VONU-304919 format. One record per residue (C-alpha): residue in three letters; x, y, z. Coordinates in nm, 4 decimals, padded with zeros to 6 digits. Example, Ala and Ser with C-alpha at 12.3 -4.5 7.8 and 13.67 -1.06 7.14 Angstrom:
VONU-304919
<r><rest>ala</rest><xx>01.2300</xx><yy>-00.4500</yy><zz>00.7800</zz></r>
<r><rest>ser</rest><xx>01.3670</xx><yy>-00.1060</yy><zz>00.7140</zz></r>
//
This chain:
VONU-304919
<r><rest>unk</rest><xx>13.0335</xx><yy>09.5326</yy><zz>13.3521</zz></r>
<r><rest>unk</rest><xx>12.9665</xx><yy>09.1653</yy><zz>13.4140</zz></r>
<r><rest>unk</rest><xx>12.8937</xx><yy>09.0772</yy><zz>13.7760</zz></r>
<r><rest>unk</rest><xx>13.0043</xx><yy>08.7263</yy><zz>13.8698</zz></r>
<r><rest>unk</rest><xx>12.8965</xx><yy>08.6245</yy><zz>14.2192</zz></r>
<r><rest>unk</rest><xx>13.0112</xx><yy>08.2910</yy><zz>14.3610</zz></r>
<r><rest>unk</rest><xx>12.8581</xx><yy>08.1503</yy><zz>14.6789</zz></r>
<r><rest>unk</rest><xx>13.0206</xx><yy>07.9083</yy><zz>14.9216</zz></r>
<r><rest>unk</rest><xx>12.8962</xx><yy>07.7087</yy><zz>15.2168</zz></r>
<r><rest>unk</rest><xx>13.1538</xx><yy>07.5529</yy><zz>15.4491</zz></r>
<r><rest>unk</rest><xx>13.4298</xx><yy>07.6166</yy><zz>15.1963</zz></r>
<r><rest>unk</rest><xx>13.2524</xx><yy>07.4550</yy><zz>14.9001</zz></r>
<r><rest>unk</rest><xx>13.1009</xx><yy>07.6409</yy><zz>14.6077</zz></r>
<r><rest>unk</rest><xx>12.7265</xx><yy>07.5851</yy><zz>14.5906</zz></r>
<r><rest>unk</rest><xx>12.5970</xx><yy>07.8567</yy><zz>14.3616</zz></r>
<r><rest>unk</rest><xx>12.6861</xx><yy>08.1236</yy><zz>14.1094</zz></r>
<r><rest>unk</rest><xx>12.5064</xx><yy>08.4198</yy><zz>13.9570</zz></r>
<r><rest>unk</rest><xx>12.6306</xx><yy>08.5958</yy><zz>13.6445</zz></r>
<r><rest>unk</rest><xx>12.4683</xx><yy>08.9162</yy><zz>13.5216</zz></r>
<r><rest>unk</rest><xx>12.5262</xx><yy>09.2224</yy><zz>13.3098</zz></r>
<r><rest>unk</rest><xx>12.7357</xx><yy>09.3033</yy><zz>13.0051</zz></r>
<r><rest>unk</rest><xx>13.1100</xx><yy>09.3558</yy><zz>12.9791</zz></r>
<r><rest>unk</rest><xx>13.0834</xx><yy>09.6671</yy><zz>12.7667</zz></r>
<r><rest>unk</rest><xx>13.4052</xx><yy>09.5742</yy><zz>12.5914</zz></r>
<r><rest>unk</rest><xx>13.2501</xx><yy>09.6039</yy><zz>12.2435</zz></r>
<r><rest>unk</rest><xx>12.9106</xx><yy>09.6554</yy><zz>12.0866</zz></r>
<r><rest>unk</rest><xx>12.6470</xx><yy>09.3877</yy><zz>12.1312</zz></r>
<r><rest>unk</rest><xx>12.7152</xx><yy>09.0847</yy><zz>11.9143</zz></r>
<r><rest>unk</rest><xx>13.0880</xx><yy>09.1602</yy><zz>11.8925</zz></r>
<r><rest>unk</rest><xx>13.1837</xx><yy>09.1544</yy><zz>12.2614</zz></r>
<r><rest>unk</rest><xx>13.4418</xx><yy>08.8765</yy><zz>12.3051</zz></r>
<r><rest>unk</rest><xx>13.4301</xx><yy>08.9095</yy><zz>12.6842</zz></r>
<r><rest>unk</rest><xx>13.0550</xx><yy>08.8489</yy><zz>12.6997</zz></r>
<r><rest>unk</rest><xx>13.0911</xx><yy>08.5594</yy><zz>12.4569</zz></r>
<r><rest>unk</rest><xx>13.3734</xx><yy>08.4058</yy><zz>12.6614</zz></r>
<r><rest>unk</rest><xx>13.1852</xx><yy>08.4276</yy><zz>12.9898</zz></r>
<r><rest>unk</rest><xx>12.8603</xx><yy>08.3022</yy><zz>12.8341</zz></r>
<r><rest>unk</rest><xx>13.0353</xx><yy>08.0034</yy><zz>12.6824</zz></r>
<r><rest>unk</rest><xx>13.2135</xx><yy>07.9196</yy><zz>13.0086</zz></r>
<r><rest>unk</rest><xx>12.8867</xx><yy>07.9404</yy><zz>13.2037</zz></r>
<r><rest>unk</rest><xx>12.7086</xx><yy>07.7142</yy><zz>12.9561</zz></r>
<r><rest>unk</rest><xx>12.9927</xx><yy>07.4613</yy><zz>12.9684</zz></r>
<r><rest>unk</rest><xx>12.9927</xx><yy>07.4672</yy><zz>13.3496</zz></r>
<r><rest>unk</rest><xx>12.6181</xx><yy>07.4028</yy><zz>13.3704</zz></r>
<r><rest>unk</rest><xx>12.6477</xx><yy>07.1214</yy><zz>13.1150</zz></r>
<r><rest>unk</rest><xx>12.9345</xx><yy>06.9628</yy><zz>13.3091</zz></r>
<r><rest>unk</rest><xx>12.7423</xx><yy>06.9908</yy><zz>13.6360</zz></r>
<r><rest>unk</rest><xx>12.4563</xx><yy>06.8068</yy><zz>13.4692</zz></r>
<r><rest>unk</rest><xx>12.6912</xx><yy>06.5498</yy><zz>13.3139</zz></r>
<r><rest>unk</rest><xx>12.8395</xx><yy>06.4675</yy><zz>13.6560</zz></r>
<r><rest>unk</rest><xx>12.4938</xx><yy>06.4335</yy><zz>13.8174</zz></r>
<r><rest>unk</rest><xx>12.5344</xx><yy>06.7435</yy><zz>14.0346</zz></r>
<r><rest>unk</rest><xx>12.1678</xx><yy>06.8303</yy><zz>13.9701</zz></r>
<r><rest>unk</rest><xx>12.2131</xx><yy>07.1965</yy><zz>13.8742</zz></r>
<r><rest>unk</rest><xx>11.9101</xx><yy>07.4148</yy><zz>13.9366</zz></r>
<r><rest>unk</rest><xx>11.9289</xx><yy>07.6878</yy><zz>13.6741</zz></r>
<r><rest>unk</rest><xx>11.7236</xx><yy>07.9991</yy><zz>13.6182</zz></r>
<r><rest>unk</rest><xx>11.7882</xx><yy>08.2394</yy><zz>13.3351</zz></r>
<r><rest>unk</rest><xx>11.6424</xx><yy>08.5721</yy><zz>13.2421</zz></r>
<r><rest>unk</rest><xx>11.7669</xx><yy>08.8467</yy><zz>13.0152</zz></r>
<r><rest>unk</rest><xx>12.1282</xx><yy>08.9241</yy><zz>13.1160</zz></r>
<r><rest>unk</rest><xx>12.1246</xx><yy>08.7034</yy><zz>13.4275</zz></r>
<r><rest>unk</rest><xx>12.1784</xx><yy>08.3364</yy><zz>13.5020</zz></r>
<r><rest>unk</rest><xx>12.1724</xx><yy>08.1683</yy><zz>13.8419</zz></r>
<r><rest>unk</rest><xx>12.2836</xx><yy>07.8141</yy><zz>13.9125</zz></r>
<r><rest>unk</rest><xx>12.2798</xx><yy>07.6256</yy><zz>14.2412</zz></r>
<r><rest>unk</rest><xx>12.3785</xx><yy>07.2681</yy><zz>14.3168</zz></r>
<r><rest>unk</rest><xx>12.3518</xx><yy>07.0178</yy><zz>14.5951</zz></r>
<r><rest>unk</rest><xx>12.6560</xx><yy>06.9810</yy><zz>14.8154</zz></r>
<r><rest>unk</rest><xx>12.9410</xx><yy>06.7913</yy><zz>14.6581</zz></r>
<r><rest>unk</rest><xx>13.3114</xx><yy>06.8013</yy><zz>14.5856</zz></r>
<r><rest>unk</rest><xx>13.2686</xx><yy>06.7672</yy><zz>14.2076</zz></r>
<r><rest>unk</rest><xx>13.0158</xx><yy>07.0509</yy><zz>14.1899</zz></r>
<r><rest>unk</rest><xx>13.2382</xx><yy>07.2749</yy><zz>14.3997</zz></r>
<r><rest>unk</rest><xx>13.5379</xx><yy>07.1971</yy><zz>14.1807</zz></r>
<r><rest>unk</rest><xx>13.3504</xx><yy>07.2731</yy><zz>13.8573</zz></r>
<r><rest>unk</rest><xx>13.2154</xx><yy>07.6031</yy><zz>13.9887</zz></r>
<r><rest>unk</rest><xx>13.5635</xx><yy>07.6846</yy><zz>14.1172</zz></r>
<r><rest>unk</rest><xx>13.6983</xx><yy>07.6337</yy><zz>13.7668</zz></r>
<r><rest>unk</rest><xx>13.4381</xx><yy>07.8775</yy><zz>13.6322</zz></r>
<r><rest>unk</rest><xx>13.5672</xx><yy>08.1298</yy><zz>13.8871</zz></r>
<r><rest>unk</rest><xx>13.9232</xx><yy>08.0631</yy><zz>13.7742</zz></r>
<r><rest>unk</rest><xx>13.8212</xx><yy>08.1135</yy><zz>13.4113</zz></r>
<r><rest>unk</rest><xx>13.6470</xx><yy>08.4438</yy><zz>13.4930</zz></r>
<r><rest>unk</rest><xx>13.9620</xx><yy>08.5619</yy><zz>13.6695</zz></r>
<r><rest>unk</rest><xx>14.1699</xx><yy>08.4745</yy><zz>13.3624</zz></r>
<r><rest>unk</rest><xx>13.9323</xx><yy>08.6700</yy><zz>13.1394</zz></r>
<r><rest>unk</rest><xx>13.9485</xx><yy>08.9652</yy><zz>13.3789</zz></r>
<r><rest>unk</rest><xx>14.3272</xx><yy>08.9566</yy><zz>13.3702</zz></r>
<r><rest>unk</rest><xx>14.3212</xx><yy>08.9740</yy><zz>12.9899</zz></r>
<r><rest>unk</rest><xx>14.0388</xx><yy>09.2316</yy><zz>12.9756</zz></r>
<r><rest>unk</rest><xx>14.0579</xx><yy>09.4552</yy><zz>13.2872</zz></r>
<r><rest>unk</rest><xx>13.7502</xx><yy>09.6350</yy><zz>13.4197</zz></r>
<r><rest>unk</rest><xx>13.5054</xx><yy>09.4055</yy><zz>13.2391</zz></r>
<r><rest>unk</rest><xx>13.4100</xx><yy>09.1668</yy><zz>13.5225</zz></r>
<r><rest>unk</rest><xx>13.3411</xx><yy>09.2302</yy><zz>13.8898</zz></r>
<r><rest>unk</rest><xx>13.3990</xx><yy>08.9041</yy><zz>14.0784</zz></r>
<r><rest>unk</rest><xx>13.2750</xx><yy>08.8462</yy><zz>14.4334</zz></r>
<r><rest>unk</rest><xx>13.2831</xx><yy>08.5416</yy><zz>14.6581</zz></r>
<r><rest>unk</rest><xx>13.0112</xx><yy>08.5304</yy><zz>14.9209</zz></r>
<r><rest>unk</rest><xx>12.8794</xx><yy>08.2945</yy><zz>15.1845</zz></r>
<r><rest>unk</rest><xx>12.5588</xx><yy>08.1067</yy><zz>15.1097</zz></r>
<r><rest>unk</rest><xx>12.2640</xx><yy>08.2196</yy><zz>15.3165</zz></r>
<r><rest>unk</rest><xx>12.1261</xx><yy>07.8669</yy><zz>15.3424</zz></r>
<r><rest>unk</rest><xx>12.2385</xx><yy>07.5232</yy><zz>15.4453</zz></r>
//
């Protein structure tokens, strides 16, 4: 299962962490993993394009991205959340989505 954690501070998205595998199909043929990976990459690229200064770390099967405070950054991360929810609706039990409060200011 993919774990998609979204973090908010004062109602604005500031960070996301995506990890795991959907398990929908074998590696290399999993459309859910491909969809989420593509959406994450697009989100990070858009954050960079709009000067939101994304801080990204990636390791095998996990990517974390945090941004400075800003309406545009929050909106873009919110759209990633919306996209993950749409994927989950189409492919149930493949993504676990959580929204949490940031632990920092």
